[in-house]
ZAMARGU-4260 file (C-alpha; in steps of 0.2 Angstrom, whole numbers, plus 5000, padded with zeros to 4 digits):
<rodrens>
0) 5418/5450/5601 | 5417/5450/5583 | 5402/5445/5573 | 5402/5427/5566 | 5401/5425/5549
5) 5414/5419/5535 | 5432/5430/5532 | 5443/5430/5519 | 5463/5434/5523 | 5471/5442/5506
10) 5490/5440/5505 | 5498/5452/5495 | 5516/5445/5491 | 5531/5458/5494 | 5550/5457/5491
15) 5566/5462/5502 | 5575/5474/5492 | 5593/5479/5495 | 5601/5495/5489 | 5618/5497/5494
20) 5635/5502/5489 | 5650/5497/5484 | 5663/5502/5495 | 5648/5500/5509 | 5645/5519/5511
25) 5626/5518/5513 | 5613/5500/5513 | 5593/5503/5514 | 5581/5490/5515 | 5562/5487/5507
30) 5548/5479/5508 | 5540/5481/5490 | 5524/5475/5484 | 5524/5463/5470 | 5523/5471/5452
35) 5526/5489/5460 | 5539/5501/5456 | 5552/5507/5468 | 5560/5525/5465 | 5578/5526/5471
40) 5591/5539/5470 | 5605/5538/5477 | 5618/5551/5483 | 5630/5560/5470 | 5644/5563/5483
45) 5648/5555/5499 | 5663/5559/5511 | 5669/5548/5524 | 5686/5551/5532 | 5691/5563/5521
50) 5688/5555/5506 | 5674/5558/5495 | 5666/5545/5484 | 5657/5550/5469 | 5642/5538/5460
55) 5650/5531/5446 | 5637/5519/5440 | 5625/5504/5443 | 5633/5487/5447 | 5620/5481/5437
60) 5622/5491/5420 | 5604/5488/5415 | 5596/5500/5428 | 5600/5516/5423 | 5612/5527/5417
65) 5612/5541/5431 | 5609/5539/5451 | 5591/5537/5449 | 5583/5519/5446 | 5566/5512/5442
70) 5562/5495/5444 | 5546/5486/5444 | 5549/5471/5457 | 5545/5454/5455 | 5557/5445/5466
75) 5569/5450/5478 | 5586/5459/5476 | 5599/5469/5480 | 5606/5486/5469 | 5622/5492/5473
80) 5629/5508/5468 | 5647/5510/5462 | 5659/5524/5472 | 5678/5527/5466 | 5688/5536/5479
85) 5692/5554/5479 | 5707/5558/5488 | 5712/5577/5497 | 5726/5584/5486 | 5737/5596/5497
90) 5748/5609/5488 | 5760/5620/5501 | 5746/5614/5515 | 5731/5621/5505 | 5717/5609/5499
95) 5719/5611/5479 | 5704/5597/5477 | 5699/5578/5475 | 5707/5568/5464 | 5706/5549/5460
100) 5718/5537/5466 | 5734/5535/5452 | 5743/5519/5453 | 5762/5523/5451 | 5774/5511/5444
105) 5791/5507/5453
</rodrens>
């Protein structure tokens, strides 16, 4: 049994932060204490169904200019990394590389 006395509850506010991608290739959820710094490094390259997605930028241009972000968290938020697709190009059955989509005009 606990001793009789006065106890004080200490509450430390936390915020929900979601780090995800466009297109949706990953999503991670973090609870971050108010005023704490969230450090996150998005993958430079991801592959899905033989398509390679390369990190381009953060949707919010003020987050960072590279794939690593460091932000002081004072409210809930979503950090979204943008990944344009690169498609395989084969010549005579051999993979020569991955290239961005090219729009064609009829």
